[in-house]
All heavy atoms as TSV, in Angstrom:
chain	resi	resn	atom	element	x	y	z
A	1	MET	N	N	25.513	-63.347	58.306
A	1	MET	CA	C	24.973	-62.063	57.890
A	1	MET	C	C	23.735	-62.327	57.031
A	1	MET	O	O	23.715	-63.195	56.168
A	1	MET	CB	C	26.022	-61.316	57.052
A	1	MET	CG	C	25.469	-60.043	56.472
A	1	MET	SD	S	26.707	-58.923	55.789
A	1	MET	CE	C	27.059	-59.650	54.218
A	2	HIS	N	N	22.675	-61.536	57.344
A	2	HIS	CA	C	21.384	-61.661	56.578
A	2	HIS	C	C	21.263	-60.508	55.626
A	2	HIS	O	O	21.424	-59.349	56.003
A	2	HIS	CB	C	20.225	-61.648	57.545
A	2	HIS	CG	C	18.889	-61.700	56.854
A	2	HIS	ND1	N	18.473	-62.824	56.191
A	2	HIS	CD2	C	17.911	-60.793	56.724
A	2	HIS	CE1	C	17.244	-62.581	55.687
A	2	HIS	NE2	N	16.928	-61.335	55.980
A	3	VAL	N	N	20.983	-60.770	54.383
A	3	VAL	CA	C	20.764	-59.741	53.364
A	3	VAL	C	C	19.341	-59.762	52.894
A	3	VAL	O	O	18.788	-60.837	52.664
A	3	VAL	CB	C	21.726	-59.999	52.174
A	3	VAL	CG1	C	21.517	-58.940	51.081
A	3	VAL	CG2	C	23.171	-60.002	52.580
A	4	ALA	N	N	18.747	-58.601	52.817
A	4	ALA	CA	C	17.340	-58.512	52.375
A	4	ALA	C	C	17.232	-58.985	50.922
A	4	ALA	O	O	18.098	-58.710	50.083
A	4	ALA	CB	C	16.828	-57.104	52.468
A	5	PRO	N	N	16.202	-59.769	50.615
A	5	PRO	CA	C	16.029	-60.252	49.227
A	5	PRO	C	C	15.757	-59.129	48.265
A	5	PRO	O	O	15.132	-58.109	48.631
A	5	PRO	CB	C	14.853	-61.200	49.353
A	5	PRO	CG	C	14.161	-60.820	50.626
A	5	PRO	CD	C	15.132	-60.207	51.527
A	6	VAL	N	N	16.186	-59.319	47.038
A	6	VAL	CA	C	15.961	-58.345	45.981
A	6	VAL	C	C	14.562	-58.651	45.351
A	6	VAL	O	O	14.182	-59.810	45.239
A	6	VAL	CB	C	17.070	-58.421	44.931
A	6	VAL	CG1	C	16.822	-57.456	43.793
A	6	VAL	CG2	C	18.393	-58.176	45.565
A	7	GLY	N	N	13.872	-57.608	44.951
A	7	GLY	CA	C	12.623	-57.895	44.267
A	7	GLY	C	C	11.429	-57.125	44.802
A	7	GLY	O	O	10.293	-57.479	44.580
A	8	GLY	N	N	11.707	-56.045	45.588
A	8	GLY	CA	C	10.603	-55.206	46.041
A	8	GLY	C	C	9.840	-55.722	47.229
A	8	GLY	O	O	8.695	-55.386	47.412
A	9	THR	N	N	10.451	-56.596	48.029
A	9	THR	CA	C	9.741	-57.122	49.185
A	9	THR	C	C	9.931	-56.276	50.436
A	9	THR	O	O	9.336	-56.565	51.453
A	9	THR	CB	C	10.181	-58.577	49.479
A	9	THR	OG1	O	11.603	-58.528	49.758
A	9	THR	CG2	C	9.862	-59.480	48.331
A	10	ALA	N	N	10.754	-55.232	50.345
A	10	ALA	CA	C	10.989	-54.354	51.493
A	10	ALA	C	C	9.734	-53.555	51.809
A	10	ALA	O	O	9.014	-53.077	50.872
A	10	ALA	CB	C	12.147	-53.431	51.222
A	11	VAL	N	N	9.419	-53.411	53.071
A	11	VAL	CA	C	8.274	-52.594	53.477
A	11	VAL	C	C	8.725	-51.174	53.668
A	11	VAL	O	O	9.754	-50.909	54.257
A	11	VAL	CB	C	7.720	-53.138	54.827
A	11	VAL	CG1	C	6.582	-52.278	55.340
A	11	VAL	CG2	C	7.259	-54.560	54.639
A	12	GLN	N	N	7.977	-50.222	53.091
A	12	GLN	CA	C	8.311	-48.865	53.213
A	12	GLN	C	C	7.623	-48.220	54.402
A	12	GLN	O	O	6.417	-48.454	54.611
A	12	GLN	CB	C	7.936	-48.075	51.953
A	12	GLN	CG	C	8.767	-48.454	50.777
A	12	GLN	CD	C	8.432	-47.573	49.559
A	12	GLN	OE1	O	7.542	-46.765	49.588
A	12	GLN	NE2	N	9.131	-47.756	48.474
A	13	ASP	N	N	8.361	-47.448	55.166
A	13	ASP	CA	C	7.785	-46.736	56.299
A	13	ASP	C	C	7.436	-45.355	55.805
A	13	ASP	O	O	8.299	-44.506	55.644
A	13	ASP	CB	C	8.781	-46.684	57.457
A	13	ASP	CG	C	8.204	-46.029	58.672
A	13	ASP	OD1	O	7.214	-45.300	58.575
A	13	ASP	OD2	O	8.791	-46.240	59.765
A	14	HIS	N	N	6.165	-45.108	55.533
A	14	HIS	CA	C	5.732	-43.853	54.927
A	14	HIS	C	C	5.972	-42.655	55.857
A	14	HIS	O	O	6.252	-41.547	55.372
A	14	HIS	CB	C	4.219	-43.946	54.529
A	14	HIS	CG	C	4.040	-45.003	53.482
A	14	HIS	ND1	N	4.407	-44.824	52.184
A	14	HIS	CD2	C	3.483	-46.222	53.561
A	14	HIS	CE1	C	4.096	-45.886	51.490
A	14	HIS	NE2	N	3.523	-46.778	52.305
A	15	VAL	N	N	5.877	-42.854	57.142
A	15	VAL	CA	C	6.128	-41.739	58.106
A	15	VAL	C	C	7.611	-41.380	57.998
A	15	VAL	O	O	7.961	-40.194	57.926
A	15	VAL	CB	C	5.735	-42.149	59.529
A	15	VAL	CG1	C	6.181	-41.098	60.533
A	15	VAL	CG2	C	4.234	-42.400	59.597
A	16	ALA	N	N	8.482	-42.337	57.994
A	16	ALA	CA	C	9.936	-42.067	57.914
A	16	ALA	C	C	10.261	-41.392	56.591
A	16	ALA	O	O	11.043	-40.432	56.559
A	16	ALA	CB	C	10.719	-43.360	58.053
A	17	LEU	N	N	9.651	-41.812	55.506
A	17	LEU	CA	C	9.933	-41.186	54.219
A	17	LEU	C	C	9.453	-39.744	54.203
A	17	LEU	O	O	10.108	-38.870	53.678
A	17	LEU	CB	C	9.239	-41.977	53.080
A	17	LEU	CG	C	9.823	-43.355	52.811
A	17	LEU	CD1	C	8.929	-44.073	51.774
A	17	LEU	CD2	C	11.242	-43.262	52.344
A	18	ALA	N	N	8.302	-39.465	54.823
A	18	ALA	CA	C	7.805	-38.100	54.918
A	18	ALA	C	C	8.753	-37.215	55.756
A	18	ALA	O	O	9.027	-36.050	55.367
A	18	ALA	CB	C	6.400	-38.070	55.504
A	19	GLU	N	N	9.242	-37.758	56.846
A	19	GLU	CA	C	10.176	-37.016	57.714
A	19	GLU	C	C	11.492	-36.727	56.941
A	19	GLU	O	O	12.040	-35.614	57.047
A	19	GLU	CB	C	10.491	-37.798	58.977
A	19	GLU	CG	C	9.321	-37.818	59.946
A	19	GLU	CD	C	9.618	-38.599	61.195
A	19	GLU	OE1	O	10.727	-39.175	61.338
A	19	GLU	OE2	O	8.731	-38.678	62.033
A	20	ILE	N	N	11.953	-37.669	56.207
A	20	ILE	CA	C	13.188	-37.486	55.395
A	20	ILE	C	C	12.977	-36.377	54.353
A	20	ILE	O	O	13.832	-35.527	54.153
A	20	ILE	CB	C	13.634	-38.799	54.745
A	20	ILE	CG1	C	14.104	-39.779	55.812
A	20	ILE	CG2	C	14.706	-38.554	53.709
A	20	ILE	CD1	C	14.279	-41.215	55.359
A	21	GLU	N	N	11.816	-36.398	53.734
A	21	GLU	CA	C	11.523	-35.362	52.737
A	21	GLU	C	C	11.438	-33.976	53.366
A	21	GLU	O	O	12.000	-32.996	52.834
A	21	GLU	CB	C	10.166	-35.658	52.051
A	21	GLU	CG	C	9.827	-34.706	50.925
A	21	GLU	CD	C	8.552	-35.078	50.233
A	21	GLU	OE1	O	8.107	-36.231	50.317
A	21	GLU	OE2	O	7.999	-34.184	49.551
A	22	LEU	N	N	10.820	-33.878	54.555
A	22	LEU	CA	C	10.756	-32.562	55.252
A	22	LEU	C	C	12.147	-32.108	55.667
A	22	LEU	O	O	12.453	-30.925	55.575
A	22	LEU	CB	C	9.826	-32.681	56.463
A	22	LEU	CG	C	8.347	-32.805	56.163
A	22	LEU	CD1	C	7.576	-33.080	57.454
A	22	LEU	CD2	C	7.822	-31.561	55.470
A	23	CYS	N	N	12.974	-33.028	56.142
A	23	CYS	CA	C	14.347	-32.667	56.497
A	23	CYS	C	C	15.104	-32.135	55.291
A	23	CYS	O	O	15.850	-31.145	55.395
A	23	CYS	CB	C	15.100	-33.839	57.110
A	23	CYS	SG	S	14.541	-34.237	58.771
A	24	GLY	N	N	14.926	-32.758	54.162
A	24	GLY	CA	C	15.525	-32.332	52.931
A	24	GLY	C	C	15.117	-30.934	52.534
A	24	GLY	O	O	15.967	-30.076	52.146
A	25	GLU	N	N	13.821	-30.669	52.657
A	25	GLU	CA	C	13.287	-29.337	52.326
A	25	GLU	C	C	13.905	-28.283	53.289
A	25	GLU	O	O	14.235	-27.191	52.822
A	25	GLU	CB	C	11.792	-29.305	52.418
A	25	GLU	CG	C	11.079	-30.154	51.399
A	25	GLU	CD	C	11.266	-29.657	49.953
A	25	GLU	OE1	O	11.378	-28.421	49.793
A	25	GLU	OE2	O	11.348	-30.476	49.063
A	26	LEU	N	N	14.016	-28.661	54.538
A	26	LEU	CA	C	14.586	-27.729	55.519
A	26	LEU	C	C	16.061	-27.461	55.246
A	26	LEU	O	O	16.498	-26.314	55.335
A	26	LEU	CB	C	14.359	-28.292	56.927
A	26	LEU	CG	C	14.513	-27.358	58.098
A	26	LEU	CD1	C	13.691	-26.111	57.944
A	26	LEU	CD2	C	14.198	-28.072	59.397
A	27	ILE	N	N	16.795	-28.472	54.898
A	27	ILE	CA	C	18.212	-28.326	54.561
A	27	ILE	C	C	18.387	-27.417	53.340
A	27	ILE	O	O	19.257	-26.531	53.317
A	27	ILE	CB	C	18.876	-29.681	54.335
A	27	ILE	CG1	C	18.962	-30.429	55.671
A	27	ILE	CG2	C	20.250	-29.544	53.704
A	27	ILE	CD1	C	19.308	-31.909	55.544
A	28	ILE	N	N	17.564	-27.614	52.322
A	28	ILE	CA	C	17.621	-26.789	51.125
A	28	ILE	C	C	17.338	-25.328	51.465
A	28	ILE	O	O	18.022	-24.400	50.985
A	28	ILE	CB	C	16.668	-27.315	50.048
A	28	ILE	CG1	C	17.147	-28.651	49.517
A	28	ILE	CG2	C	16.482	-26.294	48.885
A	28	ILE	CD1	C	16.138	-29.421	48.681
A	29	ALA	N	N	16.290	-25.093	52.263
A	29	ALA	CA	C	15.918	-23.705	52.618
A	29	ALA	C	C	17.015	-23.092	53.433
A	29	ALA	O	O	17.351	-21.909	53.233
A	29	ALA	CB	C	14.597	-23.731	53.427
A	30	ALA	N	N	17.592	-23.817	54.388
A	30	ALA	CA	C	18.659	-23.256	55.228
A	30	ALA	C	C	19.884	-22.981	54.428
A	30	ALA	O	O	20.566	-21.926	54.643
A	30	ALA	CB	C	18.989	-24.264	56.333
A	31	SER	N	N	20.228	-23.788	53.451
A	31	SER	CA	C	21.430	-23.532	52.663
A	31	SER	C	C	21.241	-22.366	51.691
A	31	SER	O	O	22.210	-21.730	51.335
A	31	SER	CB	C	21.837	-24.774	51.899
A	31	SER	OG	O	20.868	-25.139	50.941
A	32	ALA	N	N	20.018	-22.067	51.317
A	32	ALA	CA	C	19.745	-20.976	50.396
A	32	ALA	C	C	19.529	-19.636	51.125
A	32	ALA	O	O	19.582	-18.585	50.501
A	32	ALA	CB	C	18.479	-21.273	49.574
A	33	ALA	N	N	19.317	-19.695	52.435
A	33	ALA	CA	C	19.040	-18.480	53.197
A	33	ALA	C	C	20.345	-17.716	53.467
A	33	ALA	O	O	21.370	-18.309	53.767
A	33	ALA	CB	C	18.385	-18.847	54.530
A	34	PRO	N	N	20.283	-16.389	53.407
A	34	PRO	CA	C	21.484	-15.589	53.690
A	34	PRO	C	C	21.882	-15.610	55.139
A	34	PRO	O	O	23.034	-15.347	55.480
A	34	PRO	CB	C	21.098	-14.194	53.238
A	34	PRO	CG	C	19.592	-14.159	53.257
A	34	PRO	CD	C	19.128	-15.590	53.024
A	35	GLU	N	N	20.920	-15.871	56.026
A	35	GLU	CA	C	21.253	-15.956	57.457
A	35	GLU	C	C	20.366	-17.064	58.051
A	35	GLU	O	O	19.582	-17.697	57.369
A	35	GLU	CB	C	21.017	-14.608	58.166
A	35	GLU	CG	C	19.634	-14.017	57.917
A	35	GLU	CD	C	19.560	-12.578	58.451
A	35	GLU	OE1	O	20.492	-11.804	58.147
A	35	GLU	OE2	O	18.611	-12.301	59.165
A	36	ARG	N	N	20.456	-17.208	59.369
A	36	ARG	CA	C	19.722	-18.246	60.103
A	36	ARG	C	C	18.239	-18.082	59.865
A	36	ARG	O	O	17.683	-17.039	59.811
A	36	ARG	CB	C	20.033	-18.105	61.577
A	36	ARG	CG	C	19.623	-19.229	62.390
A	36	ARG	CD	C	20.107	-19.071	63.792
A	36	ARG	NE	N	20.132	-20.370	64.440
A	36	ARG	CZ	C	20.681	-20.627	65.575
A	36	ARG	NH1	N	21.302	-19.699	66.217
A	36	ARG	NH2	N	20.641	-21.839	66.067
A	37	LEU	N	N	17.547	-19.270	59.644
A	37	LEU	CA	C	16.109	-19.245	59.430
A	37	LEU	C	C	15.364	-18.878	60.713
A	37	LEU	O	O	15.685	-19.374	61.781
A	37	LEU	CB	C	15.623	-20.589	58.975
A	37	LEU	CG	C	16.054	-21.089	57.605
A	37	LEU	CD1	C	15.552	-22.516	57.339
A	37	LEU	CD2	C	15.593	-20.160	56.527
A	38	SER	N	N	14.369	-18.027	60.584
A	38	SER	CA	C	13.506	-17.711	61.742
A	38	SER	C	C	12.532	-18.860	61.985
A	38	SER	O	O	12.349	-19.725	61.129
A	38	SER	CB	C	12.703	-16.444	61.446
A	38	SER	OG	O	11.760	-16.681	60.421
A	39	LEU	N	N	11.938	-18.879	63.158
A	39	LEU	CA	C	10.953	-19.917	63.450
A	39	LEU	C	C	9.802	-19.862	62.461
A	39	LEU	O	O	9.264	-20.904	62.058
A	39	LEU	CB	C	10.430	-19.760	64.872
A	39	LEU	CG	C	11.461	-20.025	65.972
A	39	LEU	CD1	C	10.839	-19.771	67.344
A	39	LEU	CD2	C	12.009	-21.428	65.878
A	40	GLU	N	N	9.390	-18.661	62.055
A	40	GLU	CA	C	8.332	-18.528	61.066
A	40	GLU	C	C	8.734	-19.134	59.719
A	40	GLU	O	O	7.928	-19.769	59.074
A	40	GLU	CB	C	7.944	-17.068	60.888
A	40	GLU	CG	C	7.287	-16.435	62.121
A	40	GLU	CD	C	8.291	-16.032	63.207
A	40	GLU	OE1	O	9.504	-15.875	62.907
A	40	GLU	OE2	O	7.836	-15.848	64.352
A	41	SER	N	N	9.962	-18.928	59.314
A	41	SER	CA	C	10.483	-19.474	58.076
A	41	SER	C	C	10.498	-21.005	58.138
A	41	SER	O	O	10.118	-21.681	57.171
A	41	SER	CB	C	11.871	-18.980	57.742
A	41	SER	OG	O	11.889	-17.593	57.527
A	42	ILE	N	N	10.897	-21.547	59.236
A	42	ILE	CA	C	10.948	-22.982	59.410
A	42	ILE	C	C	9.531	-23.535	59.339
A	42	ILE	O	O	9.265	-24.538	58.637
A	42	ILE	CB	C	11.604	-23.354	60.747
A	42	ILE	CG1	C	13.095	-23.019	60.706
A	42	ILE	CG2	C	11.424	-24.860	61.032
A	42	ILE	CD1	C	13.791	-23.106	62.046
A	43	ASP	N	N	8.575	-22.889	60.015
A	43	ASP	CA	C	7.186	-23.313	59.960
A	43	ASP	C	C	6.654	-23.285	58.536
A	43	ASP	O	O	5.940	-24.166	58.091
A	43	ASP	CB	C	6.292	-22.432	60.816
A	43	ASP	CG	C	6.442	-22.744	62.330
A	43	ASP	OD1	O	7.094	-23.763	62.661
A	43	ASP	OD2	O	5.906	-21.976	63.121
A	44	GLU	N	N	7.064	-22.274	57.790
A	44	GLU	CA	C	6.609	-22.136	56.363
A	44	GLU	C	C	7.173	-23.294	55.545
A	44	GLU	O	O	6.440	-23.899	54.739
A	44	GLU	CB	C	7.106	-20.800	55.830
A	44	GLU	CG	C	6.607	-20.522	54.380
A	44	GLU	CD	C	7.028	-19.176	53.911
A	44	GLU	OE1	O	7.102	-18.217	54.715
A	44	GLU	OE2	O	7.343	-19.056	52.729
A	45	VAL	N	N	8.455	-23.608	55.719
A	45	VAL	CA	C	9.073	-24.703	54.936
A	45	VAL	C	C	8.424	-26.020	55.301
A	45	VAL	O	O	8.128	-26.851	54.428
A	45	VAL	CB	C	10.585	-24.767	55.249
A	45	VAL	CG1	C	11.197	-26.038	54.644
A	45	VAL	CG2	C	11.307	-23.549	54.691
A	46	LEU	N	N	8.139	-26.222	56.558
A	46	LEU	CA	C	7.536	-27.458	57.030
A	46	LEU	C	C	6.017	-27.492	56.851
A	46	LEU	O	O	5.366	-28.503	57.192
A	46	LEU	CB	C	7.896	-27.732	58.506
A	46	LEU	CG	C	9.373	-27.891	58.785
A	46	LEU	CD1	C	9.624	-28.085	60.271
A	46	LEU	CD2	C	9.995	-29.017	57.958
A	47	LYS	N	N	5.438	-26.399	56.370
A	47	LYS	CA	C	4.033	-26.275	56.103
A	47	LYS	C	C	3.167	-26.489	57.379
A	47	LYS	O	O	2.144	-27.143	57.341
A	47	LYS	CB	C	3.580	-27.202	54.985
A	47	LYS	CG	C	4.340	-26.948	53.682
A	47	LYS	CD	C	3.998	-27.932	52.624
A	47	LYS	CE	C	4.837	-27.553	51.411
A	47	LYS	NZ	N	5.002	-28.594	50.499
A	48	VAL	N	N	3.662	-25.965	58.489
A	48	VAL	CA	C	2.972	-26.119	59.784
A	48	VAL	C	C	1.589	-25.480	59.745
A	48	VAL	O	O	0.607	-26.024	60.176
A	48	VAL	CB	C	3.804	-25.575	60.935
A	48	VAL	CG1	C	3.054	-25.579	62.227
A	48	VAL	CG2	C	5.094	-26.375	61.023
A	49	ALA	N	N	1.513	-24.243	59.227
A	49	ALA	CA	C	0.225	-23.496	59.171
A	49	ALA	C	C	-0.794	-24.239	58.342
A	49	ALA	O	O	-1.949	-24.328	58.699
A	49	ALA	CB	C	0.466	-22.089	58.646
A	50	GLU	N	N	-0.348	-24.784	57.194
A	50	GLU	CA	C	-1.257	-25.547	56.344
A	50	GLU	C	C	-1.834	-26.750	57.066
A	50	GLU	O	O	-2.988	-27.099	56.956
A	50	GLU	CB	C	-0.559	-25.993	55.062
A	50	GLU	CG	C	-0.206	-24.868	54.121
A	50	GLU	CD	C	0.621	-25.320	52.962
A	50	GLU	OE1	O	0.581	-26.520	52.602
A	50	GLU	OE2	O	1.310	-24.476	52.371
A	51	GLU	N	N	-0.964	-27.433	57.841
A	51	GLU	CA	C	-1.381	-28.618	58.565
A	51	GLU	C	C	-2.404	-28.228	59.675
A	51	GLU	O	O	-3.387	-28.913	59.876
A	51	GLU	CB	C	-0.174	-29.281	59.210
A	51	GLU	CG	C	-0.449	-30.657	59.721
A	51	GLU	CD	C	-0.804	-31.667	58.666
A	51	GLU	OE1	O	-0.332	-31.535	57.512
A	51	GLU	OE2	O	-1.586	-32.569	58.951
A	52	ARG	N	N	-2.178	-27.102	60.315
A	52	ARG	CA	C	-3.097	-26.609	61.366
A	52	ARG	C	C	-4.450	-26.304	60.709
A	52	ARG	O	O	-5.503	-26.589	61.273
A	52	ARG	CB	C	-2.533	-25.382	62.044
A	52	ARG	CG	C	-1.508	-25.713	63.073
A	52	ARG	CD	C	-1.150	-24.464	63.844
A	52	ARG	NE	N	0.069	-24.690	64.619
A	52	ARG	CZ	C	1.099	-23.869	64.651
A	52	ARG	NH1	N	1.064	-22.742	63.995
A	52	ARG	NH2	N	2.149	-24.166	65.381
A	53	ASP	N	N	-4.423	-25.623	59.566
A	53	ASP	CA	C	-5.652	-25.215	58.875
A	53	ASP	C	C	-6.472	-26.415	58.459
A	53	ASP	O	O	-7.688	-26.458	58.594
A	53	ASP	CB	C	-5.350	-24.322	57.677
A	53	ASP	CG	C	-4.800	-22.968	58.054
A	53	ASP	OD1	O	-4.945	-22.561	59.233
A	53	ASP	OD2	O	-4.205	-22.308	57.199
A	54	SER	N	N	-5.797	-27.445	57.961
A	54	SER	CA	C	-6.514	-28.630	57.436
A	54	SER	C	C	-7.045	-29.511	58.582
A	54	SER	O	O	-7.980	-30.269	58.397
A	54	SER	CB	C	-5.606	-29.430	56.542
A	54	SER	OG	O	-4.548	-30.026	57.252
A	55	SER	N	N	-6.407	-29.424	59.781
A	55	SER	CA	C	-6.907	-30.188	60.900
A	55	SER	C	C	-7.989	-29.537	61.711
A	55	SER	O	O	-8.545	-30.103	62.627
A	55	SER	CB	C	-5.730	-30.602	61.803
A	55	SER	OG	O	-5.215	-29.484	62.461
A	56	GLY	N	N	-8.261	-28.253	61.411
A	56	GLY	CA	C	-9.322	-27.541	62.075
A	56	GLY	C	C	-8.968	-26.942	63.397
A	56	GLY	O	O	-9.827	-26.611	64.171
A	57	ARG	N	N	-7.700	-26.835	63.703
A	57	ARG	CA	C	-7.246	-26.253	64.982
A	57	ARG	C	C	-7.108	-24.766	64.915
A	57	ARG	O	O	-6.884	-24.149	64.006
A	57	ARG	CB	C	-5.931	-26.850	65.427
A	57	ARG	CG	C	-6.057	-28.307	65.770
A	57	ARG	CD	C	-4.737	-28.817	66.301
A	57	ARG	NE	N	-4.833	-30.243	66.443
A	57	ARG	CZ	C	-3.841	-30.980	66.804
A	57	ARG	NH1	N	-2.681	-30.465	67.063
A	57	ARG	NH2	N	-3.983	-32.248	66.905
């Protein structure tokens, strides 16, 4: 069995961390909502419109 060394040598996958953060935000929003989230609400939580605006699309 191989164990990763201690001391901060692990490489962080920034894309994976961002996806985990977005999933967390979505779970929080869904648990606080009185009913199922609409597609527009999901886009708002995931900041889809902001991403579109900043990319110029």
